[in-house]
PQR file of N, CA, C, O and H, with PARSE charges and radii, in Angstrom:
ATOM      1  N   MET A   1      19.602   6.106  -6.370 -0.4000 1.5000
ATOM      2  CA  MET A   1      19.059   4.771  -6.303 -0.0000 2.0000
ATOM      3  C   MET A   1      18.215   4.647  -5.039  0.5500 1.7000
ATOM      4  O   MET A   1      18.604   5.110  -3.967 -0.5500 1.4000
ATOM      5  N   ARG A   2      17.054   4.012  -5.185 -0.4000 1.5000
ATOM      6  CA  ARG A   2      16.175   3.762  -4.036 -0.0000 2.0000
ATOM      7  C   ARG A   2      16.135   2.269  -3.753  0.5500 1.7000
ATOM      8  O   ARG A   2      16.140   1.447  -4.669 -0.5500 1.4000
ATOM      9  H   ARG A   2      16.739   3.635  -6.056  0.4000 1.0000
ATOM     10  N   VAL A   3      16.096   1.937  -2.474 -0.4000 1.5000
ATOM     11  CA  VAL A   3      16.000   0.534  -2.063 -0.0000 2.0000
ATOM     12  C   VAL A   3      14.888   0.415  -1.033  0.5500 1.7000
ATOM     13  O   VAL A   3      14.958   1.012   0.041 -0.5500 1.4000
ATOM     14  H   VAL A   3      16.092   2.605  -1.730  0.4000 1.0000
ATOM     15  N   ASN A   4      13.871  -0.352  -1.363 -0.4000 1.5000
ATOM     16  CA  ASN A   4      12.736  -0.587  -0.470 -0.0000 2.0000
ATOM     17  C   ASN A   4      12.384  -2.068  -0.504  0.5500 1.7000
ATOM     18  O   ASN A   4      12.776  -2.792  -1.419 -0.5500 1.4000
ATOM     19  H   ASN A   4      13.814  -0.837  -2.236  0.4000 1.0000
ATOM     20  N   ALA A   5      11.650  -2.498   0.493 -0.4000 1.5000
ATOM     21  CA  ALA A   5      11.223  -3.899   0.555 -0.0000 2.0000
ATOM     22  C   ALA A   5       9.724  -3.968   0.788  0.5500 1.7000
ATOM     23  O   ALA A   5       9.170  -3.189   1.564 -0.5500 1.4000
ATOM     24  H   ALA A   5      11.332  -1.910   1.236  0.4000 1.0000
ATOM     25  N   ILE A   6       9.075  -4.900   0.115 -0.4000 1.5000
ATOM     26  CA  ILE A   6       7.662  -5.198   0.346 -0.0000 2.0000
ATOM     27  C   ILE A   6       7.633  -6.445   1.226  0.5500 1.7000
ATOM     28  O   ILE A   6       8.284  -7.442   0.914 -0.5500 1.4000
ATOM     29  H   ILE A   6       9.525  -5.533  -0.515  0.4000 1.0000
ATOM     30  N   CYS A   7       6.881  -6.393   2.323 -0.4000 1.5000
ATOM     31  CA  CYS A   7       6.830  -7.504   3.288 -0.0000 2.0000
ATOM     32  C   CYS A   7       5.395  -8.014   3.418  0.5500 1.7000
ATOM     33  O   CYS A   7       4.688  -7.650   4.358 -0.5500 1.4000
ATOM     34  H   CYS A   7       6.351  -5.584   2.577  0.4000 1.0000
ATOM     35  N   PRO A   8       4.966  -8.858   2.474 -0.5600 1.5000
ATOM     36  CA  PRO A   8       3.600  -9.378   2.546  0.2800 2.0000
ATOM     37  C   PRO A   8       3.476 -10.495   3.579  0.5500 1.7000
ATOM     38  O   PRO A   8       4.408 -11.269   3.794 -0.5500 1.4000
ATOM     39  N   THR A   9       2.324 -10.559   4.201 -0.4000 1.5000
ATOM     40  CA  THR A   9       2.015 -11.623   5.155 -0.0000 2.0000
ATOM     41  C   THR A   9       0.577 -12.060   4.916  0.5500 1.7000
ATOM     42  O   THR A   9      -0.305 -11.214   4.770 -0.5500 1.4000
ATOM     43  H   THR A   9       1.567  -9.929   4.026  0.4000 1.0000
ATOM     44  N   GLY A  10       0.328 -13.345   4.875 -0.4000 1.5000
ATOM     45  CA  GLY A  10      -1.041 -13.840   4.745 -0.0000 2.0000
ATOM     46  C   GLY A  10      -1.716 -13.423   3.465  0.5500 1.7000
ATOM     47  O   GLY A  10      -2.756 -12.766   3.501 -0.5500 1.4000
ATOM     48  H   GLY A  10       1.044 -14.033   4.993  0.4000 1.0000
ATOM     49  N   VAL A  11      -1.142 -13.794   2.322 -0.4000 1.5000
ATOM     50  CA  VAL A  11      -1.715 -13.466   1.019 -0.0000 2.0000
ATOM     51  C   VAL A  11      -2.481 -14.683   0.502  0.5500 1.7000
ATOM     52  O   VAL A  11      -1.991 -15.810   0.563 -0.5500 1.4000
ATOM     53  H   VAL A  11      -0.297 -14.328   2.292  0.4000 1.0000
ATOM     54  N   LYS A  12      -3.687 -14.439  -0.007 -0.4000 1.5000
ATOM     55  CA  LYS A  12      -4.521 -15.527  -0.541 -0.0000 2.0000
ATOM     56  C   LYS A  12      -3.894 -16.078  -1.821  0.5500 1.7000
ATOM     57  O   LYS A  12      -3.997 -15.468  -2.885 -0.5500 1.4000
ATOM     58  H   LYS A  12      -4.085 -13.523  -0.056  0.4000 1.0000
ATOM     59  N   THR A  13      -3.253 -17.218  -1.707 -0.4000 1.5000
ATOM     60  CA  THR A  13      -2.684 -17.914  -2.859 -0.0000 2.0000
ATOM     61  C   THR A  13      -2.922 -19.407  -2.668  0.5500 1.7000
ATOM     62  O   THR A  13      -3.326 -19.847  -1.592 -0.5500 1.4000
ATOM     63  H   THR A  13      -3.169 -17.714  -0.842  0.4000 1.0000
ATOM     64  N   ALA A  14      -2.669 -20.174  -3.710 -0.4000 1.5000
ATOM     65  CA  ALA A  14      -2.805 -21.629  -3.599 -0.0000 2.0000
ATOM     66  C   ALA A  14      -1.832 -22.172  -2.560  0.5500 1.7000
ATOM     67  O   ALA A  14      -2.162 -23.108  -1.832 -0.5500 1.4000
ATOM     68  H   ALA A  14      -2.340 -19.817  -4.584  0.4000 1.0000
ATOM     69  N   MET A  15      -0.642 -21.596  -2.486 -0.4000 1.5000
ATOM     70  CA  MET A  15       0.345 -22.056  -1.516 -0.0000 2.0000
ATOM     71  C   MET A  15      -0.145 -21.824  -0.092  0.5500 1.7000
ATOM     72  O   MET A  15       0.034 -22.683   0.771 -0.5500 1.4000
ATOM     73  H   MET A  15      -0.374 -20.836  -3.078  0.4000 1.0000
ATOM     74  N   HIS A  16      -0.755 -20.684   0.158 -0.4000 1.5000
ATOM     75  CA  HIS A  16      -1.248 -20.377   1.498 -0.0000 2.0000
ATOM     76  C   HIS A  16      -2.327 -21.362   1.909  0.5500 1.7000
ATOM     77  O   HIS A  16      -2.395 -21.759   3.072 -0.5500 1.4000
ATOM     78  H   HIS A  16      -0.900 -19.987  -0.544  0.4000 1.0000
ATOM     79  N   GLY A  17      -3.159 -21.756   0.979 -0.4000 1.5000
ATOM     80  CA  GLY A  17      -4.245 -22.679   1.284 -0.0000 2.0000
ATOM     81  C   GLY A  17      -3.792 -24.107   1.538  0.5500 1.7000
ATOM     82  O   GLY A  17      -4.568 -24.932   2.020 -0.5500 1.4000
ATOM     83  H   GLY A  17      -3.104 -21.434   0.034  0.4000 1.0000
ATOM     84  N   SER A  18      -2.526 -24.403   1.213 -0.4000 1.5000
ATOM     85  CA  SER A  18      -2.044 -25.773   1.393 -0.0000 2.0000
ATOM     86  C   SER A  18      -1.267 -25.961   2.692  0.5500 1.7000
ATOM     87  O   SER A  18      -0.670 -27.017   2.900 -0.5500 1.4000
ATOM     88  H   SER A  18      -1.895 -23.733   0.822  0.4000 1.0000
ATOM     89  N   VAL A  19      -1.261 -24.968   3.562 -0.4000 1.5000
ATOM     90  CA  VAL A  19      -0.556 -25.078   4.841 -0.0000 2.0000
ATOM     91  C   VAL A  19      -1.213 -26.165   5.686  0.5500 1.7000
ATOM     92  O   VAL A  19      -2.435 -26.196   5.832 -0.5500 1.4000
ATOM     93  H   VAL A  19      -1.746 -24.110   3.394  0.4000 1.0000
ATOM     94  N   ALA A  20      -0.402 -27.046   6.233 -0.4000 1.5000
ATOM     95  CA  ALA A  20      -0.929 -28.134   7.067 -0.0000 2.0000
ATOM     96  C   ALA A  20      -1.286 -27.597   8.445  0.5500 1.7000
ATOM     97  O   ALA A  20      -0.472 -26.939   9.094 -0.5500 1.4000
ATOM     98  H   ALA A  20       0.591 -27.022   6.115  0.4000 1.0000
ATOM     99  N   LEU A  21      -2.487 -27.876   8.882 -0.4000 1.5000
ATOM    100  CA  LEU A  21      -2.969 -27.428  10.186 -0.0000 2.0000
ATOM    101  C   LEU A  21      -3.359 -28.640  11.023  0.5500 1.7000
ATOM    102  O   LEU A  21      -3.672 -29.702  10.484 -0.5500 1.4000
ATOM    103  H   LEU A  21      -3.148 -28.410   8.355  0.4000 1.0000
ATOM    104  N   PRO A  22      -3.339 -28.479  12.329 -0.5600 1.5000
ATOM    105  CA  PRO A  22      -3.822 -29.567  13.183  0.2800 2.0000
ATOM    106  C   PRO A  22      -5.294 -29.868  12.876  0.5500 1.7000
ATOM    107  O   PRO A  22      -6.033 -28.988  12.433 -0.5500 1.4000
ATOM    108  N   ASP A  23      -5.706 -31.096  13.111 -0.4000 1.5000
ATOM    109  CA  ASP A  23      -7.100 -31.486  12.890 -0.0000 2.0000
ATOM    110  C   ASP A  23      -8.042 -30.574  13.665  0.5500 1.7000
ATOM    111  O   ASP A  23      -7.793 -30.244  14.825 -0.5500 1.4000
ATOM    112  H   ASP A  23      -5.106 -31.811  13.471  0.4000 1.0000
ATOM    113  N   GLY A  24      -9.122 -30.173  13.009 -0.4000 1.5000
ATOM    114  CA  GLY A  24     -10.142 -29.370  13.663 -0.0000 2.0000
ATOM    115  C   GLY A  24      -9.911 -27.867  13.609  0.5500 1.7000
ATOM    116  O   GLY A  24     -10.765 -27.104  14.061 -0.5500 1.4000
ATOM    117  H   GLY A  24      -9.323 -30.441  12.067  0.4000 1.0000
ATOM    118  N   VAL A  25      -8.771 -27.416  13.064 -0.4000 1.5000
ATOM    119  CA  VAL A  25      -8.493 -25.980  12.986 -0.0000 2.0000
ATOM    120  C   VAL A  25      -9.001 -25.462  11.645  0.5500 1.7000
ATOM    121  O   VAL A  25      -8.627 -25.977  10.591 -0.5500 1.4000
ATOM    122  H   VAL A  25      -8.077 -28.036  12.696  0.4000 1.0000
ATOM    123  N   ASP A  26      -9.844 -24.454  11.689 -0.4000 1.5000
ATOM    124  CA  ASP A  26     -10.399 -23.828  10.489 -0.0000 2.0000
ATOM    125  C   ASP A  26      -9.575 -22.581  10.179  0.5500 1.7000
ATOM    126  O   ASP A  26      -9.758 -21.543  10.813 -0.5500 1.4000
ATOM    127  H   ASP A  26     -10.148 -24.036  12.545  0.4000 1.0000
ATOM    128  N   MET A  27      -8.660 -22.681   9.196 -0.4000 1.5000
ATOM    129  CA  MET A  27      -7.767 -21.569   8.869 -0.0000 2.0000
ATOM    130  C   MET A  27      -8.541 -20.317   8.486  0.5500 1.7000
ATOM    131  O   MET A  27      -8.143 -19.217   8.870 -0.5500 1.4000
ATOM    132  H   MET A  27      -8.511 -23.525   8.680  0.4000 1.0000
ATOM    133  N   ALA A  28      -9.624 -20.446   7.748 -0.4000 1.5000
ATOM    134  CA  ALA A  28     -10.415 -19.276   7.359 -0.0000 2.0000
ATOM    135  C   ALA A  28     -10.936 -18.549   8.590  0.5500 1.7000
ATOM    136  O   ALA A  28     -10.924 -17.319   8.635 -0.5500 1.4000
ATOM    137  H   ALA A  28      -9.947 -21.339   7.436  0.4000 1.0000
ATOM    138  N   LEU A  29     -11.387 -19.288   9.576 -0.4000 1.5000
ATOM    139  CA  LEU A  29     -11.887 -18.681  10.808 -0.0000 2.0000
ATOM    140  C   LEU A  29     -10.755 -18.009  11.580  0.5500 1.7000
ATOM    141  O   LEU A  29     -10.917 -16.899  12.087 -0.5500 1.4000
ATOM    142  H   LEU A  29     -11.397 -20.287   9.539  0.4000 1.0000
ATOM    143  N   VAL A  30      -9.625 -18.674  11.667 -0.4000 1.5000
ATOM    144  CA  VAL A  30      -8.467 -18.097  12.365 -0.0000 2.0000
ATOM    145  C   VAL A  30      -8.062 -16.787  11.705  0.5500 1.7000
ATOM    146  O   VAL A  30      -7.873 -15.784  12.392 -0.5500 1.4000
ATOM    147  H   VAL A  30      -9.493 -19.576  11.255  0.4000 1.0000
ATOM    148  N   MET A  31      -7.925 -16.782  10.380 -0.4000 1.5000
ATOM    149  CA  MET A  31      -7.472 -15.581   9.673 -0.0000 2.0000
ATOM    150  C   MET A  31      -8.524 -14.475   9.706  0.5500 1.7000
ATOM    151  O   MET A  31      -8.181 -13.295   9.781 -0.5500 1.4000
ATOM    152  H   MET A  31      -8.078 -17.597   9.822  0.4000 1.0000
ATOM    153  N   ARG A  32      -9.780 -14.842   9.652 -0.4000 1.5000
ATOM    154  CA  ARG A  32     -10.844 -13.831   9.702 -0.0000 2.0000
ATOM    155  C   ARG A  32     -10.811 -13.090  11.032  0.5500 1.7000
ATOM    156  O   ARG A  32     -11.157 -11.911  11.095 -0.5500 1.4000
ATOM    157  H   ARG A  32     -10.059 -15.800   9.591  0.4000 1.0000
ATOM    158  N   ASN A  33     -10.402 -13.768  12.083 -0.4000 1.5000
ATOM    159  CA  ASN A  33     -10.350 -13.155  13.405 -0.0000 2.0000
ATOM    160  C   ASN A  33      -8.997 -12.543  13.729  0.5500 1.7000
ATOM    161  O   ASN A  33      -8.856 -11.886  14.760 -0.5500 1.4000
ATOM    162  H   ASN A  33     -10.121 -14.726  12.032  0.4000 1.0000
ATOM    163  N   SER A  34      -7.993 -12.743  12.873 -0.4000 1.5000
ATOM    164  CA  SER A  34      -6.644 -12.262  13.158 -0.0000 2.0000
ATOM    165  C   SER A  34      -6.335 -10.884  12.587  0.5500 1.7000
ATOM    166  O   SER A  34      -5.947  -9.997  13.348 -0.5500 1.4000
ATOM    167  H   SER A  34      -8.107 -13.278  12.035  0.4000 1.0000
ATOM    168  N   PRO A  35      -6.488 -10.660  11.273 -0.5600 1.5000
ATOM    169  CA  PRO A  35      -6.089  -9.374  10.717  0.2800 2.0000
ATOM    170  C   PRO A  35      -6.922  -8.226  11.266  0.5500 1.7000
ATOM    171  O   PRO A  35      -8.115  -8.375  11.530 -0.5500 1.4000
ATOM    172  N   LYS A  36      -6.295  -7.116  11.426 -0.4000 1.5000
ATOM    173  CA  LYS A  36      -6.977  -5.939  11.943 -0.0000 2.0000
ATOM    174  C   LYS A  36      -7.832  -5.255  10.872  0.5500 1.7000
ATOM    175  O   LYS A  36      -8.738  -4.490  11.202 -0.5500 1.4000
ATOM    176  H   LYS A  36      -5.326  -6.995  11.211  0.4000 1.0000
ATOM    177  N   LEU A  37      -7.551  -5.525   9.595 -0.4000 1.5000
ATOM    178  CA  LEU A  37      -8.302  -4.892   8.508 -0.0000 2.0000
ATOM    179  C   LEU A  37      -9.147  -5.895   7.734  0.5500 1.7000
ATOM    180  O   LEU A  37      -9.380  -5.717   6.539 -0.5500 1.4000
ATOM    181  H   LEU A  37      -6.815  -6.147   9.327  0.4000 1.0000
ATOM    182  N   GLY A  38      -9.603  -6.932   8.396 -0.4000 1.5000
ATOM    183  CA  GLY A  38     -10.484  -7.886   7.739 -0.0000 2.0000
ATOM    184  C   GLY A  38      -9.776  -9.137   7.290  0.5500 1.7000
ATOM    185  O   GLY A  38      -8.971  -9.703   8.030 -0.5500 1.4000
ATOM    186  H   GLY A  38      -9.414  -7.077   9.367  0.4000 1.0000
ATOM    187  N   ASP A  39     -10.072  -9.575   6.078 -0.4000 1.5000
ATOM    188  CA  ASP A  39      -9.595 -10.848   5.548 -0.0000 2.0000
ATOM    189  C   ASP A  39      -8.131 -10.763   5.111  0.5500 1.7000
ATOM    190  O   ASP A  39      -7.498  -9.715   5.238 -0.5500 1.4000
ATOM    191  H   ASP A  39     -10.726  -9.115   5.477  0.4000 1.0000
ATOM    192  N   LEU A  40      -7.607 -11.862   4.602 -0.4000 1.5000
ATOM    193  CA  LEU A  40      -6.243 -11.909   4.080 -0.0000 2.0000
ATOM    194  C   LEU A  40      -6.063 -10.944   2.917  0.5500 1.7000
ATOM    195  O   LEU A  40      -7.033 -10.527   2.284 -0.5500 1.4000
ATOM    196  H   LEU A  40      -8.121 -12.714   4.499  0.4000 1.0000
ATOM    197  N   CYS A  41      -4.815 -10.595   2.645 -0.4000 1.5000
ATOM    198  CA  CYS A  41      -4.499  -9.762   1.487 -0.0000 2.0000
ATOM    199  C   CYS A  41      -4.667 -10.572   0.208  0.5500 1.7000
ATOM    200  O   CYS A  41      -4.512 -11.794   0.205 -0.5500 1.4000
ATOM    201  H   CYS A  41      -4.026 -10.933   3.159  0.4000 1.0000
ATOM    202  N   GLU A  42      -4.980  -9.887  -0.855 -0.4000 1.5000
ATOM    203  CA  GLU A  42      -5.040 -10.478  -2.187 -0.0000 2.0000
ATOM    204  C   GLU A  42      -3.700 -10.210  -2.874  0.5500 1.7000
ATOM    205  O   GLU A  42      -3.012  -9.254  -2.516 -0.5500 1.4000
ATOM    206  H   GLU A  42      -5.107  -8.895  -0.853  0.4000 1.0000
ATOM    207  N   PRO A  43      -3.317 -11.032  -3.851 -0.5600 1.5000
ATOM    208  CA  PRO A  43      -2.095 -10.744  -4.602  0.2800 2.0000
ATOM    209  C   PRO A  43      -2.098  -9.332  -5.200  0.5500 1.7000
ATOM    210  O   PRO A  43      -1.047  -8.704  -5.327 -0.5500 1.4000
ATOM    211  N   GLU A  44      -3.281  -8.845  -5.563 -0.4000 1.5000
ATOM    212  CA  GLU A  44      -3.387  -7.488  -6.123 -0.0000 2.0000
ATOM    213  C   GLU A  44      -2.989  -6.422  -5.106  0.5500 1.7000
ATOM    214  O   GLU A  44      -2.500  -5.360  -5.492 -0.5500 1.4000
ATOM    215  H   GLU A  44      -4.134  -9.356  -5.460  0.4000 1.0000
ATOM    216  N   ASP A  45      -3.188  -6.683  -3.816 -0.4000 1.5000
ATOM    217  CA  ASP A  45      -2.771  -5.732  -2.780 -0.0000 2.0000
ATOM    218  C   ASP A  45      -1.251  -5.592  -2.761  0.5500 1.7000
ATOM    219  O   ASP A  45      -0.720  -4.491  -2.619 -0.5500 1.4000
ATOM    220  H   ASP A  45      -3.586  -7.545  -3.502  0.4000 1.0000
ATOM    221  N   VAL A  46      -0.566  -6.713  -2.905 -0.4000 1.5000
ATOM    222  CA  VAL A  46       0.900  -6.693  -2.940 -0.0000 2.0000
ATOM    223  C   VAL A  46       1.365  -5.993  -4.216  0.5500 1.7000
ATOM    224  O   VAL A  46       2.286  -5.177  -4.177 -0.5500 1.4000
ATOM    225  H   VAL A  46      -0.998  -7.608  -3.020  0.4000 1.0000
ATOM    226  N   ALA A  47       0.735  -6.308  -5.341 -0.4000 1.5000
ATOM    227  CA  ALA A  47       1.090  -5.676  -6.613 -0.0000 2.0000
ATOM    228  C   ALA A  47       0.895  -4.165  -6.551  0.5500 1.7000
ATOM    229  O   ALA A  47       1.703  -3.415  -7.098 -0.5500 1.4000
ATOM    230  H   ALA A  47      -0.013  -6.971  -5.374  0.4000 1.0000
ATOM    231  N   ALA A  48      -0.157  -3.717  -5.900 -0.4000 1.5000
ATOM    232  CA  ALA A  48      -0.408  -2.275  -5.777 -0.0000 2.0000
ATOM    233  C   ALA A  48       0.686  -1.595  -4.957  0.5500 1.7000
ATOM    234  O   ALA A  48       1.086  -0.473  -5.271 -0.5500 1.4000
ATOM    235  H   ALA A  48      -0.814  -4.326  -5.456  0.4000 1.0000
ATOM    236  N   ALA A  49       1.170  -2.260  -3.914 -0.4000 1.5000
ATOM    237  CA  ALA A  49       2.255  -1.697  -3.106 -0.0000 2.0000
ATOM    238  C   ALA A  49       3.535  -1.598  -3.927  0.5500 1.7000
ATOM    239  O   ALA A  49       4.256  -0.603  -3.842 -0.5500 1.4000
ATOM    240  H   ALA A  49       0.846  -3.171  -3.659  0.4000 1.0000
ATOM    241  N   VAL A  50       3.816  -2.625  -4.721 -0.4000 1.5000
ATOM    242  CA  VAL A  50       4.994  -2.607  -5.594 -0.0000 2.0000
ATOM    243  C   VAL A  50       4.867  -1.478  -6.610  0.5500 1.7000
ATOM    244  O   VAL A  50       5.815  -0.721  -6.818 -0.5500 1.4000
ATOM    245  H   VAL A  50       3.231  -3.433  -4.791  0.4000 1.0000
ATOM    246  N   ALA A  51       3.707  -1.362  -7.241 -0.4000 1.5000
ATOM    247  CA  ALA A  51       3.486  -0.308  -8.236 -0.0000 2.0000
ATOM    248  C   ALA A  51       3.647   1.069  -7.612  0.5500 1.7000
ATOM    249  O   ALA A  51       4.233   1.960  -8.228 -0.5500 1.4000
ATOM    250  H   ALA A  51       2.936  -1.977  -7.071  0.4000 1.0000
ATOM    251  N   PHE A  52       3.135   1.260  -6.395 -0.4000 1.5000
ATOM    252  CA  PHE A  52       3.281   2.549  -5.722 -0.0000 2.0000
ATOM    253  C   PHE A  52       4.750   2.871  -5.486  0.5500 1.7000
ATOM    254  O   PHE A  52       5.207   3.966  -5.815 -0.5500 1.4000
ATOM    255  H   PHE A  52       2.659   0.537  -5.895  0.4000 1.0000
ATOM    256  N   LEU A  53       5.494   1.921  -4.917 -0.4000 1.5000
ATOM    257  CA  LEU A  53       6.901   2.202  -4.617 -0.0000 2.0000
ATOM    258  C   LEU A  53       7.733   2.416  -5.879  0.5500 1.7000
ATOM    259  O   LEU A  53       8.770   3.078  -5.829 -0.5500 1.4000
ATOM    260  H   LEU A  53       5.123   1.032  -4.649  0.4000 1.0000
ATOM    261  N   ALA A  54       7.294   1.868  -7.004 -0.4000 1.5000
ATOM    262  CA  ALA A  54       7.999   2.066  -8.269 -0.0000 2.0000
ATOM    263  C   ALA A  54       7.568   3.347  -8.983  0.5500 1.7000
ATOM    264  O   ALA A  54       8.178   3.736  -9.978 -0.5500 1.4000
ATOM    265  H   ALA A  54       6.451   1.331  -7.045  0.4000 1.0000
ATOM    266  N   SER A  55       6.526   3.999  -8.482 -0.4000 1.5000
ATOM    267  CA  SER A  55       5.975   5.179  -9.152 -0.0000 2.0000
ATOM    268  C   SER A  55       6.679   6.464  -8.732  0.5500 1.7000
ATOM    269  O   SER A  55       7.428   6.496  -7.755 -0.5500 1.4000
ATOM    270  H   SER A  55       6.031   3.682  -7.673  0.4000 1.0000
ATOM    271  N   ASP A  56       6.420   7.520  -9.497 -0.4000 1.5000
ATOM    272  CA  ASP A  56       6.946   8.842  -9.153 -0.0000 2.0000
ATOM    273  C   ASP A  56       6.385   9.350  -7.834  0.5500 1.7000
ATOM    274  O   ASP A  56       7.020  10.171  -7.172 -0.5500 1.4000
ATOM    275  H   ASP A  56       5.812   7.494 -10.291  0.4000 1.0000
ATOM    276  N   ASP A  57       5.207   8.876  -7.439 -0.4000 1.5000
ATOM    277  CA  ASP A  57       4.625   9.299  -6.161 -0.0000 2.0000
ATOM    278  C   ASP A  57       5.503   8.897  -4.985  0.5500 1.7000
ATOM    279  O   ASP A  57       5.429   9.508  -3.919 -0.5500 1.4000
ATOM    280  H   ASP A  57       4.691   8.209  -7.976  0.4000 1.0000
ATOM    281  N   ALA A  58       6.330   7.880  -5.166 -0.4000 1.5000
ATOM    282  CA  ALA A  58       7.197   7.400  -4.085 -0.0000 2.0000
ATOM    283  C   ALA A  58       8.661   7.771  -4.330  0.5500 1.7000
ATOM    284  O   ALA A  58       9.560   7.163  -3.749 -0.5500 1.4000
ATOM    285  H   ALA A  58       6.391   7.384  -6.032  0.4000 1.0000
ATOM    286  N   ARG A  59       8.899   8.756  -5.177 -0.4000 1.5000
ATOM    287  CA  ARG A  59      10.268   9.094  -5.575 -0.0000 2.0000
ATOM    288  C   ARG A  59      11.164   9.519  -4.417  0.5500 1.7000
ATOM    289  O   ARG A  59      12.387   9.422  -4.526 -0.5500 1.4000
ATOM    290  H   ARG A  59       8.168   9.250  -5.649  0.4000 1.0000
ATOM    291  N   LYS A  60      10.600   9.980  -3.333 -0.4000 1.5000
ATOM    292  CA  LYS A  60      11.389  10.406  -2.171 -0.0000 2.0000
ATOM    293  C   LYS A  60      11.380   9.371  -1.048  0.5500 1.7000
ATOM    294  O   LYS A  60      11.846   9.651   0.056 -0.5500 1.4000
ATOM    295  H   LYS A  60       9.607  10.060  -3.244  0.4000 1.0000
ATOM    296  N   ILE A  61      10.858   8.192  -1.322 -0.4000 1.5000
ATOM    297  CA  ILE A  61      10.802   7.129  -0.315 -0.0000 2.0000
ATOM    298  C   ILE A  61      11.933   6.146  -0.586  0.5500 1.7000
ATOM    299  O   ILE A  61      12.053   5.617  -1.691 -0.5500 1.4000
ATOM    300  H   ILE A  61      10.479   7.965  -2.219  0.4000 1.0000
ATOM    301  N   THR A  62      12.757   5.906   0.420 -0.4000 1.5000
ATOM    302  CA  THR A  62      13.818   4.912   0.308 -0.0000 2.0000
ATOM    303  C   THR A  62      14.138   4.343   1.682  0.5500 1.7000
ATOM    304  O   THR A  62      13.941   4.997   2.707 -0.5500 1.4000
ATOM    305  H   THR A  62      12.659   6.336   1.318  0.4000 1.0000
ATOM    306  N   GLY A  63      14.627   3.131   1.682 -0.4000 1.5000
ATOM    307  CA  GLY A  63      15.069   2.510   2.925 -0.0000 2.0000
ATOM    308  C   GLY A  63      13.957   2.010   3.824  0.5500 1.7000
ATOM    309  O   GLY A  63      14.136   1.935   5.039 -0.5500 1.4000
ATOM    310  H   GLY A  63      14.787   2.599   0.850  0.4000 1.0000
ATOM    311  N   ILE A  64      12.805   1.664   3.249 -0.4000 1.5000
ATOM    312  CA  ILE A  64      11.701   1.192   4.098 -0.0000 2.0000
ATOM    313  C   ILE A  64      11.396  -0.281   3.844  0.5500 1.7000
ATOM    314  O   ILE A  64      11.681  -0.821   2.774 -0.5500 1.4000
ATOM    315  H   ILE A  64      12.660   1.725   2.262  0.4000 1.0000
ATOM    316  N   ALA A  65      10.821  -0.902   4.839 -0.4000 1.5000
ATOM    317  CA  ALA A  65      10.226  -2.229   4.717 -0.0000 2.0000
ATOM    318  C   ALA A  65       8.727  -2.013   4.886  0.5500 1.7000
ATOM    319  O   ALA A  65       8.259  -1.730   5.989 -0.5500 1.4000
ATOM    320  H   ALA A  65      10.590  -0.464   5.707  0.4000 1.0000
ATOM    321  N   LEU A  66       7.978  -2.144   3.804 -0.4000 1.5000
ATOM    322  CA  LEU A  66       6.543  -1.841   3.795 -0.0000 2.0000
ATOM    323  C   LEU A  66       5.726  -3.104   4.035  0.5500 1.7000
ATOM    324  O   LEU A  66       5.660  -3.969   3.162 -0.5500 1.4000
ATOM    325  H   LEU A  66       8.357  -2.374   2.908  0.4000 1.0000
ATOM    326  N   PRO A  67       5.095  -3.226   5.219 -0.5600 1.5000
ATOM    327  CA  PRO A  67       4.246  -4.391   5.450  0.2800 2.0000
ATOM    328  C   PRO A  67       2.959  -4.287   4.633  0.5500 1.7000
ATOM    329  O   PRO A  67       2.314  -3.239   4.612 -0.5500 1.4000
ATOM    330  N   VAL A  68       2.598  -5.360   3.974 -0.4000 1.5000
ATOM    331  CA  VAL A  68       1.314  -5.479   3.280 -0.0000 2.0000
ATOM    332  C   VAL A  68       0.667  -6.707   3.908  0.5500 1.7000
ATOM    333  O   VAL A  68       0.829  -7.831   3.433 -0.5500 1.4000
ATOM    334  H   VAL A  68       3.123  -6.211   3.991  0.4000 1.0000
ATOM    335  N   ASP A  69      -0.078  -6.461   4.999 -0.4000 1.5000
ATOM    336  CA  ASP A  69      -0.493  -7.589   5.838 -0.0000 2.0000
ATOM    337  C   ASP A  69      -1.835  -7.407   6.530  0.5500 1.7000
ATOM    338  O   ASP A  69      -2.149  -8.139   7.469 -0.5500 1.4000
ATOM    339  H   ASP A  69      -0.211  -5.548   5.385  0.4000 1.0000
ATOM    340  N   ALA A  70      -2.628  -6.445   6.082 -0.4000 1.5000
ATOM    341  CA  ALA A  70      -3.946  -6.189   6.680 -0.0000 2.0000
ATOM    342  C   ALA A  70      -3.862  -5.948   8.185  0.5500 1.7000
ATOM    343  O   ALA A  70      -4.808  -6.227   8.921 -0.5500 1.4000
ATOM    344  H   ALA A  70      -2.372  -5.850   5.319  0.4000 1.0000
ATOM    345  N   GLY A  71      -2.728  -5.430   8.630 -0.4000 1.5000
ATOM    346  CA  GLY A  71      -2.574  -5.090  10.044 -0.0000 2.0000
ATOM    347  C   GLY A  71      -2.133  -6.236  10.936  0.5500 1.7000
ATOM    348  O   GLY A  71      -2.093  -6.076  12.156 -0.5500 1.4000
ATOM    349  H   GLY A  71      -1.960  -5.203   8.031  0.4000 1.0000
ATOM    350  N   GLN A  72      -1.799  -7.394  10.363 -0.4000 1.5000
ATOM    351  CA  GLN A  72      -1.439  -8.555  11.179 -0.0000 2.0000
ATOM    352  C   GLN A  72      -0.225  -8.314  12.063  0.5500 1.7000
ATOM    353  O   GLN A  72      -0.143  -8.858  13.165 -0.5500 1.4000
ATOM    354  H   GLN A  72      -1.832  -7.524   9.372  0.4000 1.0000
ATOM    355  N   THR A  73       0.718  -7.505  11.593 -0.4000 1.5000
ATOM    356  CA  THR A  73       1.933  -7.285  12.382 -0.0000 2.0000
ATOM    357  C   THR A  73       1.905  -5.972  13.154  0.5500 1.7000
ATOM    358  O   THR A  73       2.892  -5.610  13.795 -0.5500 1.4000
ATOM    359  H   THR A  73       0.651  -7.063  10.698  0.4000 1.0000
ATOM    360  N   ALA A  74       0.791  -5.259  13.102 -0.4000 1.5000
ATOM    361  CA  ALA A  74       0.681  -3.989  13.828 -0.0000 2.0000
ATOM    362  C   ALA A  74       0.662  -4.243  15.331  0.5500 1.7000
ATOM    363  O   ALA A  74       0.095  -5.223  15.814 -0.5500 1.4000
ATOM    364  H   ALA A  74      -0.011  -5.553  12.581  0.4000 1.0000
ATOM    365  N   GLY A  75       1.298  -3.331  16.046 -0.4000 1.5000
ATOM    366  CA  GLY A  75       1.414  -3.441  17.496 -0.0000 2.0000
ATOM    367  C   GLY A  75       0.152  -3.680  18.169  0.5500 1.7000
ATOM    368  O   GLY A  75       0.117  -3.791  19.395 -0.5500 1.4000
ATOM    369  H   GLY A  75       1.758  -2.535  15.654  0.4000 1.0000
TER
END
């Protein structure tokens, strides 16, 4: 049995777009300048990570927490 976790951060969804921000803060500008790999992740990016971990290519991978976050949590 394999146990892994997908840890998405900043995914473009309707819920993400409804976050309340202080007046005058442009979330698109903040996020464009935050991730190390460009814009926010798409839901398809998270789905691809899930598909990979469920595939035979990842058959020897277990016990990981895989960030899918465009580098937002990278040191």
